[in-house]
LUMTOR-448009 format. One record per residue (C-alpha): residue number from 1; residue in three letters; chain; z, x, y. Coordinates in steps of 0.02 Angstrom, whole numbers. Example, Ala and Ser with C-alpha at 12.3 -4.5 7.8 and 13.67 -1.06 7.14 Angstrom:
BEGIN
   roti   gudren   paro       c3       c1       c2
      1      Ala      A      390      615     -225
      2      Ser      A      357      684      -53
//
This chain:
BEGIN
   roti   gudren   paro       c3       c1       c2
      1      Met      A     -654      741    -1066
      2      Ala      A     -493      781    -1095
      3      Ser      A     -482      869     -915
      4      Asp      A     -499      686     -840
      5      Lys      A     -342      606     -958
      6      Ile      A     -206      572     -890
      7      Arg      A      -68      692     -913
      8      Val      A       96      610     -948
      9      Leu      A      287      671     -955
     10      Ile      A      415      566    -1046
     11      Val      A      590      606     -986
     12      Asp      A      731      485    -1042
     13      Asp      A      888      531    -1155
     14      Ile      A      870      404    -1299
     15      Ala      A      770      463    -1427
     16      Glu      A      718      279    -1484
     17      Thr      A      657      277    -1309
     18      Arg      A      538      436    -1308
     19      Glu      A      470      389    -1464
     20      Asn      A      418      209    -1407
     21      Val      A      328      249    -1246
     22      Arg      A      235      384    -1348
     23      Lys      A      175      287    -1487
     24      Leu      A      119      145    -1356
     25      Leu      A       38      281    -1254
     26      Gln      A      -56      352    -1401
     27      Phe      A     -169      204    -1427
     28      Glu      A     -251      231    -1252
     29      Ser      A     -385      354    -1253
     30      Asp      A     -377      396    -1055
     31      Val      A     -186      460    -1071
     32      Asp      A     -122      616    -1151
     33      Val      A       60      636    -1174
     34      Ala      A       87      820    -1122
     35      Gly      A      280      824    -1175
     36      Val      A      447      743    -1187
     37      Ala      A      608      786    -1122
     38      Arg      A      779      746    -1150
     39      Ser      A      875      761     -999
     40      Gly      A      828      764     -821
     41      Arg      A      854      939     -806
     42      Glu      A      757      973     -951
     43      Gly      A      622      851     -853
     44      Ile      A      606      971     -708
     45      Gln      A      581     1114     -796
     46      Leu      A      440     1047     -898
     47      Ala      A      388      983     -732
     48      Gln      A      329     1151     -681
     49      Glu      A      266     1214     -851
     50      Leu      A      176     1078     -902
     51      Asp      A       95     1024     -723
     52      Pro      A       71      834     -787
     53      Asp      A      -15      712     -694
     54      Val      A      139      565     -700
     55      Ile      A      314      573     -771
     56      Leu      A      388      430     -833
     57      Met      A      569      448     -774
     58      Asp      A      719      358     -845
     59      Ile      A      840      337     -708
     60      Asn      A      998      366     -800
     61      Met      A     1031      528     -872
     62      Pro      A     1200      629     -899
     63      Asp      A     1155      767     -831
     64      Ile      A     1054      744     -672
     65      Asp      A      999      551     -628
     66      Gly      A      809      522     -640
     67      Ile      A      797      510     -430
     68      Thr      A      879      665     -404
     69      Ala      A      761      759     -535
     70      Thr      A      602      652     -437
     71      Glu      A      655      729     -267
     72      Glu      A      654      912     -334
     73      Ile      A      514      873     -447
     74      Arg      A      412      801     -287
     75      Leu      A      472      939     -176
     76      Lys      A      401     1069     -282
     77      Ser      A      237      988     -344
     78      Pro      A      189      840     -237
     79      His      A       30      806     -315
     80      Ile      A      135      747     -487
     81      Gln      A      177      555     -474
     82      Val      A      327      484     -537
     83      Val      A      382      310     -616
     84      Ile      A      546      269     -635
     85      Leu      A      609      166     -770
     86      Ser      A      783       92     -759
     87      Val      A      871      -41     -855
     88      Gln      A      930     -133     -652
     89      Gly      A      826     -205     -591
     90      Asp      A      934     -180     -416
     91      Gln      A      847     -152     -231
     92      Asn      A      962      -21     -209
     93      Tyr      A      925       73     -351
     94      Met      A      709       48     -311
     95      Arg      A      717       98     -131
     96      Arg      A      831      283     -171
     97      Ala      A      690      292     -299
     98      Met      A      556      267     -178
     99      Leu      A      623      385      -28
    100      Ala      A      645      526     -163
    101      Gly      A      435      507     -177
    102      Ala      A      437      397     -340
    103      Arg      A      263      287     -329
    104      Asp      A      316      153     -442
    105      Phe      A      477       63     -517
    106      Leu      A      471      -39     -681
    107      Thr      A      613     -115     -792
    108      Lys      A      644      -55     -936
    109      Pro      A      577     -123    -1070
    110      Pro      A      427     -134     -962
    111      Met      A      283     -220    -1035
    112      Gly      A      131     -139    -1119
    113      Asp      A       20     -190     -999
    114      Glu      A      120     -169     -852
    115      Leu      A      175       27     -896
    116      Ile      A      -17       73     -917
    117      Ser      A      -75      -21     -765
    118      Ala      A       76       93     -683
    119      Ile      A       15      259     -762
    120      Arg      A     -175      243     -727
    121      Arg      A     -126      183     -542
    122      Ala      A      -10      349     -527
    123      Gly      A     -135      444     -636
    124      Gln      A     -273      407     -491
    125      Met      A     -160      446     -348
    126      Ser      A      -90      620     -436
    127      His      A     -304      682     -447
    128      Val      A     -317      629     -299
    129      Glu      A     -192      728     -241
    130      Arg      A     -253      886     -335
    131      Met      A     -412      869     -258
    132      Lys      A     -336      869      -86
    133      Gly      A     -216     1033     -102
    134      Ala      A     -367     1117     -170
    135      Lys      A     -486     1101      -18
    136      Gln      A     -323     1125       95
    137      Leu      A     -310     1296       -8
    138      Gly      A     -477     1349       13
    139      Ala      A     -466     1292      184
    140      Ser      A     -337     1398      203
    141      Ser      A     -393     1526      126
    142      Val      A     -544     1536      222
    143      Ser      A     -475     1536      389
    144      Gly      A     -342     1681      330
    145      Gly      A     -203     1588      352
    146      Pro      A      -57     1577      221
    147      Ala      A     -107     1441       97
    148      Ser      A       76     1372      131
    149      Met      A       39     1325      288
    150      Ala      A      -64     1184      242
    151      Asn      A       82     1065      229
    152      Phe      A      126     1093      404
    153      Ala      A      -45     1042      461
    154      Pro      A      -53      910      614
    155      Pro      A      -40      732      555
    156      Ser      A     -219      630      530
    157      Arg      A     -256      474      622
    158      Gly      A     -148      341      598
    159      Lys      A     -256      190      465
    160      Ile      A     -283       22      511
    161      Val      A     -274     -106      365
    162      Thr      A     -334     -273      410
    163      Ile      A     -267     -425      307
    164      Tyr      A     -415     -563      304
    165      Ser      A     -411     -724      220
    166      Pro      A     -616     -840      258
    167      Lys      A     -480     -991      180
    168      Gly      A     -333    -1068      289
    169      Gly      A     -160    -1058      184
    170      Thr      A     -196     -926       83
    171      Gly      A      -24     -839      140
    172      Ser      A     -136     -696      212
    173      Thr      A       14     -674      373
    174      Thr      A      149     -688      246
    175      Leu      A       69     -527      146
    176      Ala      A       42     -420      312
    177      Val      A      216     -453      382
    178      Asn      A      262     -391      211
    179      Leu      A      149     -261      183
    180      Ala      A      192     -203      334
    181      Ile      A      370     -189      297
    182      Ala      A      320      -86      138
    183      Leu      A      228       36      211
    184      Asn      A      356       75      366
    185      Asn      A      485      222      334
    186      Glu      A      504      382      436
    187      Asp      A      362      469      372
    188      Thr      A      232      332      406
    189      Arg      A      280      221      542
    190      Thr      A      200       52      558
    191      Val      A      147      -64      688
    192      Leu      A       98     -241      637
    193      Val      A      -35     -311      738
    194      Asp      A      -60     -496      772
    195      Gly      A     -257     -516      777
    196      Asn      A     -248     -722      754
    197      Leu      A     -248     -708      938
    198      Gln      A     -247     -922      961
    199      Phe      A     -133     -980      849
    200      Gly      A      -40     -810      787
    201      Asp      A      143     -821      698
    202      Val      A      191     -638      646
    203      Ala      A      317     -652      755
    204      Val      A      386     -784      723
    205      Phe      A      382     -740      554
    206      Leu      A      515     -606      610
    207      Asn      A      600     -720      699
    208      Glu      A      554     -615      881
    209      Gln      A      464     -734      959
    210      Gly      A      446     -748     1145
    211      Lys      A      437     -581     1208
    212      Asn      A      299     -452     1255
    213      Thr      A      109     -462     1194
    214      Ile      A      -62     -422     1158
    215      Leu      A      -75     -465     1363
    216      Asp      A       25     -336     1420
    217      Leu      A      -74     -214     1366
    218      Ala      A     -266     -263     1337
    219      Pro      A     -309     -282     1531
    220      Arg      A     -250      -94     1578
    221      Val      A     -331      -39     1387
    222      Asp      A     -410      108     1485
    223      Glu      A     -258      181     1529
    224      Leu      A     -117      156     1415
    225      Glu      A       14      289     1371
    226      Pro      A      126      303     1225
    227      Asp      A      291      277     1320
    228      Val      A      205      113     1401
    229      Val      A      153       57     1241
    230      Glu      A      331       80     1150
    231      Asp      A      397      -29     1275
    232      Ile      A      281     -167     1259
    233      Leu      A      288     -175     1076
    234      Ile      A      422     -272      987
    235      Lys      A      542     -174      885
    236      His      A      601     -272      750
    237      Asp      A      759     -186      726
    238      Ala      A      821     -243      537
    239      Ser      A      650     -156      459
    240      Gly      A      597      -44      598
    241      Val      A      431     -105      594
    242      Arg      A      334     -128      801
    243      Ile      A      265     -289      833
    244      Leu      A      109     -336      949
    245      Ala      A      121     -506      958
    246      Ala      A      -17     -632      990
    247      Pro      A      -29     -738     1173
    248      Gln      A      109     -885     1168
    249      Arg      A      -32     -985     1230
    250      Pro      A     -186    -1046     1144
    251      Glu      A     -286    -1028     1279
    252      Met      A     -228     -869     1343
    253      Ala      A     -336     -793     1193
    254      Glu      A     -480     -772     1291
    255      Lys      A     -406     -673     1401
    256      Val      A     -435     -534     1286
    257      Ser      A     -614     -464     1216
    258      Ala      A     -670     -400     1066
    259      Glu      A     -667     -215     1139
    260      Gln      A     -507     -216     1220
    261      Phe      A     -416     -272     1042
    262      Ser      A     -531     -116      961
    263      Lys      A     -481      -20     1106
    264      Val      A     -288      -54     1084
    265      Leu      A     -284      -42      888
    266      Gln      A     -381      145      912
    267      Phe      A     -249      173     1054
    268      Leu      A      -99      137      906
    269      Gln      A     -187      248      781
    270      Gly      A     -129      389      870
    271      Met      A       51      329      896
    272      Tyr      A       68      262      696
    273      Ala      A       38      301      532
    274      Tyr      A      -33      137      492
    275      Val      A      -97        1      583
    276      Val      A      -75     -176      485
    277      Val      A     -188     -317      562
    278      Asp      A     -156     -517      521
    279      Thr      A     -323     -617      549
    280      Ser      A     -366     -773      556
    281      Pro      A     -481     -874      454
    282      Ile      A     -627     -911      580
    283      Leu      A     -722     -746      625
    284      Thr      A     -712     -740      810
    285      Asp      A     -784     -574      909
    286      Val      A     -608     -499      895
    287      Ile      A     -604     -485      689
    288      Leu      A     -769     -461      667
    289      Ala      A     -736     -292      794
    290      Thr      A     -546     -257      692
    291      Ile      A     -658     -247      532
    292      Asp      A     -785     -167      607
    293      Ile      A     -666      -11      628
    294      Ser      A     -547      -33      492
    295      Asp      A     -507       86      365
    296      Val      A     -460      -46      226
    297      Ile      A     -493     -227      221
    298      Val      A     -373     -349       96
    299      Leu      A     -461     -483       65
    300      Val      A     -348     -619       20
    301      Thr      A     -399     -765     -115
    302      Thr      A     -298     -883     -210
    303      Gln      A     -346     -973     -365
    304      Glu      A     -432    -1109     -267
    305      Ile      A     -610    -1132     -277
    306      Pro      A     -642    -1168      -91
    307      Ala      A     -545    -1001      -93
    308      Ile      A     -667     -912     -211
    309      Lys      A     -808     -978     -127
    310      Asn      A     -777     -895       35
    311      Cys      A     -722     -751      -28
    312      Arg      A     -909     -733     -100
    313      Leu      A     -965     -753       60
    314      Val      A     -863     -628      138
    315      Leu      A     -934     -490       21
    316      Asp      A    -1107     -541       58
    317      Leu      A    -1072     -531      255
    318      Leu      A     -983     -363      232
    319      Thr      A    -1143     -298      131
    320      Thr      A    -1239     -339      262
    321      Met      A    -1132     -262      406
    322      Gly      A    -1140     -104      305
    323      Val      A     -956      -87      243
    324      Asn      A     -945        1      130
    325      Lys      A     -870      -97      -29
    326      Gly      A     -713       40      -77
    327      Arg      A     -653      -12       96
    328      Val      A     -615     -184       14
    329      Val      A     -470     -217      -82
    330      Phe      A     -475     -388     -155
    331      Ala      A     -319     -449     -188
    332      Met      A     -263     -634     -280
    333      Asn      A      -91     -722     -211
    334      Arg      A       -3     -852     -287
    335      Tyr      A      -58     -824     -444
    336      Asp      A      -12     -955     -560
    337      Lys      A      -27     -924     -737
    338      Arg      A      -40    -1080     -784
    339      Ile      A     -190    -1110     -699
    340      Ala      A     -344    -1043     -803
    341      Ile      A     -439     -966     -656
    342      Thr      A     -383     -779     -680
    343      Pro      A     -399     -622     -611
    344      Asp      A     -528     -573     -722
    345      Arg      A     -632     -722     -702
    346      Val      A     -650     -708     -522
    347      Ser      A     -684     -522     -532
    348      Glu      A     -826     -539     -657
    349      Asn      A     -895     -682     -560
    350      Leu      A     -885     -601     -386
    351      Lys      A     -944     -430     -428
    352      His      A     -776     -356     -349
    353      Glu      A     -623     -297     -451
    354      Val      A     -479     -402     -400
    355      Ser      A     -364     -259     -385
    356      Val      A     -215     -337     -345
    357      Val      A     -104     -489     -403
    358      Ile      A       32     -574     -302
    359      Pro      A      142     -702     -422
    360      Phe      A      161     -862     -331
    361      Asp      A      342     -891     -283
    362      Glu      A      359    -1039     -198
    363      Lys      A      559    -1025     -165
    364      Val      A      534     -856     -105
    365      Val      A      411     -855       28
    366      Ile      A      453    -1027      100
    367      Thr      A      642     -991      141
    368      Ala      A      591     -823      194
    369      Val      A      487     -882      318
    370      Asn      A      588    -1042      361
    371      Arg      A      736     -913      412
    372      Gly      A      616     -771      473
    373      Val      A      676     -654      361
    374      Pro      A      529     -569      264
    375      Phe      A      555     -562       73
    376      Met      A      551     -382       75
    377      Leu      A      724     -370      170
    378      Asp      A      802     -489      106
    379      Gly      A      864     -437      -65
    380      Asn      A      687     -509     -163
    381      Lys      A      601     -345     -170
    382      Met      A      650     -342     -334
    383      Gln      A      573     -506     -374
    384      Pro      A      401     -520     -458
    385      Val      A      324     -564     -284
    386      Gly      A      402     -412     -210
    387      Arg      A      361     -300     -329
    388      Gly      A      185     -389     -293
    389      Ile      A      189     -307     -111
    390      Phe      A      239     -136     -178
    391      Ser      A       84     -137     -300
    392      Leu      A      -23     -173     -163
    393      Ala      A       59      -38      -44
    394      Glu      A        9       65     -182
    395      Ala      A     -162       10     -191
    396      Ile      A     -193       24        8
    397      Arg      A     -123      204       -9
    398      Ala      A     -243      269     -175
    399      Arg      A     -393      165      -77
    400      Leu      A     -371      279       81
    401      Ser      A     -351      439      -15
    402      Thr      A     -499      407     -126
    403      Leu      A     -616      359       17
    404      Glu      A     -532      528      115
    405      Val      A     -590      627      -38
    406      Glu      A     -768      529      -21
    407      Thr      A     -786      566      130
    408      Glu      A     -752      768      149
    409      Thr      A     -863      784      -19
    410      Ala      A    -1010      691       91
    411      Ile      A     -989      775      249
    412      Lys      A    -1004      958      147
    413      Arg      A    -1151      900       61
//
């Protein structure tokens, strides 16, 4: 159906680029080029007239630059998703683009598969946002209040995102730390919790060891106050992320029960938009309880057969536990193209799509860990591994939006 197609507006001041992108997209059955614009100002105008799902926006244009245009378009039409295209892979550009509301950032000329994937991710998010907007409008009309007040609804409860790998050494802590940084901003404050209570390394990865831990909260979990919790959490100044560290000694882990840990996470949900939890490979009571209350579980594998085998076992276990398959975002870390075990083969074998792939970059990752400065902060966010983290953050946001719509639909039935 035409209505199911992703409607795309191309905004670029170079005619050849506009035509090349249009020709590339005409072969995709689920994509429809709704129009093209030759300038930022024309892009803003056509965005209002055509109401596309996705805009491919050049960053450098003579009248209004792509970032300013993105900001204006998103202010008027929050459901429209913008993919920024730039010849310069500058991290400052990327940061400014994301702050303006861009959904993705690609360097020009983008690879065909990379561009199509970005459009499909953005298209899915646009459709979800349209559905949410329609529901908010309907609810506002029923209640008799003005539709514009939908934007001023109180923020929803924060989301728990648990990073789990059943195999040690897959880099799940690296993903958890850098993901928390990618998710954190002024609108979506993020807290990073170390659920590996015996040998947690989250604080070390951020060079913040030797301060408060979960032990400062667990004993008084039934009488917590936001200002007390805020004081106990470690503030990582460089990123703004808050940290709840693991106990400093392994034997102290037994002082935290699964019930206490769950209650702490649920309390943090009332304070932060995202609660990112790093975990240990061993399925302790604490880890199982965390998985049970998580909104999304990021299941991490690598291309190693033992890691893939263990992920198969975990997927079976989650089914037994009654965990909705849609809550699991399957990610392949340290992907090396030279190895024949591809994400597609793993997806087919395990009957669960590998939706995010983070490339192998030993030099960047190990240097960041040893320095205690995550690579999402030290100038490497534009490297392939950094862009992989942004893709993971985007996949989580999209999955959460989809789950929210599915829940609302189920309730109405």
